[in-house]
Every structure is written in structure tokens, then in C-alpha cells.
N, C-alpha and C positions, 0 to 999 in steps of 0.2 A: 356981875352976879354978886349979890351981897353975901357975906359969910354968915349973917344972922338967919336968912332964909334960903337955905340950899335948894329947896323944891319950890318951883313955881310953874305956873301954867306957860305953855309954849304959845308964842304968837303964831298966826298963820304963815307968815314969812319964814320964821325959825324953823317950823315944822317942814315946810316945803324945800327950805335949804338945808335942812339937817344940821344946824350949827352945833358946834362943839360945846359941852357942858352938860350938866345934869339936869334934865327937864322931865317934869312929870307928863304921862301920856295925856293926849287930847281926848276927852270923853266925846264918843259920837253916839247919837242915837240912832238905832236900826230903824229902817221904815216899817210902817205899820203893817204891811204885807208879810214882811219877813218875821216880825214878832208874832203874828198870826200863825204862820206856818210852824214857827219854833214851839207854840203851844200845842198845836195839832201833833206835831212829831213827838213831843215830850208825852202826851197823852197815849198815843199809839204804842210808843216804845216802853211805857212803864206801866200804865194802868188799864189798858183796853180791856173791856169786859168786866172790870171790877174783880173783887175778890181778894184773897190773900195773895202775896208775893212769895210764891213757892220756888221759883226758878231764878237762876242767875242769867243774865244776858250772855255772859261769856260761855255758860255751857251751850246755849243755842248756836252761837257763833262757832264754836269749836266742833259741835257736832256736824254742822254744815260743812265746815272745812274738811272734816275727815271723811264725810260722805261722797265728797267730789272724787276721791280716789277710786271707790269701787264704781262710781257711776261711769267715769271715763273708761275704766277696763270693761265695763259692759258695752259701752258704745263701741269700743274696738273689737270685741268679740262678735256683737250683733251684726256689724257691717262687715265682718271679716276683712278688715283692713289693718294690716301690720306694717304699713309704710313707715319709713323714717320720720315723716312729718307727724304722723299719729303719735308715735312713741316719743317724740320730743316734746310735744304738746302734752301728754300724759305726764311726762317726768317733770316738765315746768310747773304744772298746776298742782301736782302731788307733792313736789318739794316744797312749793308755796305753803300748801296747807300744813305740811309738816312743820315747817319753819314757824308758822303762825303759832302752833301748839307749843313749841319749845319756847317761843317768845313770851306766850301767855303765862307758862309756869316760872320762867326765869324773871321776867319783869311784868308782872300784872298790872293791868290798867285799871284803876278804881271806876272808872266810867263804865267798863264792861262787867265789873263783878258786884254791880248793884242788883237788888232783887227786883223781879218783874212779875207780873200776873201772868196766867196761862194764856189768856187772850193776847196779851203783849208778846209772849214767847212765840205763838203761832204767827202773829203779824210779822214779827223781826224775822222768823225763819223764812217765811215765804218771801218777804222783801229781799233778804240776802240771797235766797236761793234764785228767785227771778233775775236779780242782777248778775248773779254767778253763772247759773246755768243757762242762760241765753247764748253764751258762748258755747257751752257744751252741745246744746241742740243744734246750733249753727256748724259745729264740728260733725255732728252725727250726719246731717244733710249734706255737708261737704264730702264726708266720707263715702256715702251712698253714690252721690253724683260724680265723684272722683275730682272735685274741685280742690285746688290748693288751699291749705289751711289759712293763709294769709287773707284770701279774699272773703273768708267766712267769718272773720272777727270784728265786722262792723257792729256797733250795738244796736239793738233793736229799740223801736220807739217805746215799747212796754218797759224795757229795762231802764230807759233814760227817765220816763215819766215817774217810775218807782223810785229812782235815785235821787230825784229833787228833794223830797222831804228829809232824806239822809244827810244831804249835804248842808241844810240850814239847821244850825244848833242854836 
């Protein structure tokens, strides 16, 4: 490596072998279908419906995380199930939601603190809620039927289909 040019593009052989030295990253172009999904995702998550950007994405996510706590409490009461499995599930999901809120205030993520339109806020809430509450609805069905919690945590097709746009950025 020359001292005059410390940054250079890595060859394929060097990148595969992860050779020592300071190498610039290899730029890779995303497939066209991934770029299209990324554009759709950005539109739905930021500008859906148009209008002014009056909400922060973090407010929508934090609201959803906090509403999980009373929703699970409602399911436990509705199905009259106070088993240890139900309370453990309640404690795990509730502590996760509270930890998320603490994390958001202590270490805010600029991606979540961008302004979004009301339509985008509704779409984000429904997407996150569908992904999140598919487990809670499965929990409710499990509690009603007396099924153990572990067998009810398989993701639904709907939650998987809605999570695909969120995975592509």
C-alpha cells in the first residue's frame, strides 16, 4: 500500500479474504425491486396522504409501545387467566415497552424524531401495531383455549407481509 494514497478500492479477492490494511468500502448497487420498495416505504412512512408534517414518528412508536401494557392487562382480565405464563408474558412485553421509552429519552434516534404527516402516522401505527399485536391476539386465543404461550407465538402471515417494507430501507 502506498503512503501517498492510503484509501483505495478493495479488490474482490481482498474483500472476500478480508485482508489487513485500510480499505475503502466497496459500493454495491441495490436491486431495482429493493430500491422500489425503499421508495414506497419512505413515502408511506413520511408523506402518506400529503399535508403538513405535524407528528414525530417517535411519538407514534412510543404511544404504541405504551398501549401494549394496558392491552395485555385487558387480555389477562378478559380471559380470566392469571397463570404464571400470562404474567411472565405481560412482564416481558411491558418491561420492553418501558425500556424502549427510557432508551428514546436517553438516546434519541434521529430517524425516529423526524416529522411525518398524519396519514403516515396512522400507517406507521397500524403497521407497528399489526406486527406487535399479532402476538397479543395469539396470546388472547391461547389463554382462552388453555394453550401454552410458547405455541402461540408463531408470527402470522399478515404480520410478516406488513413487516417486509419496514425491513427494506
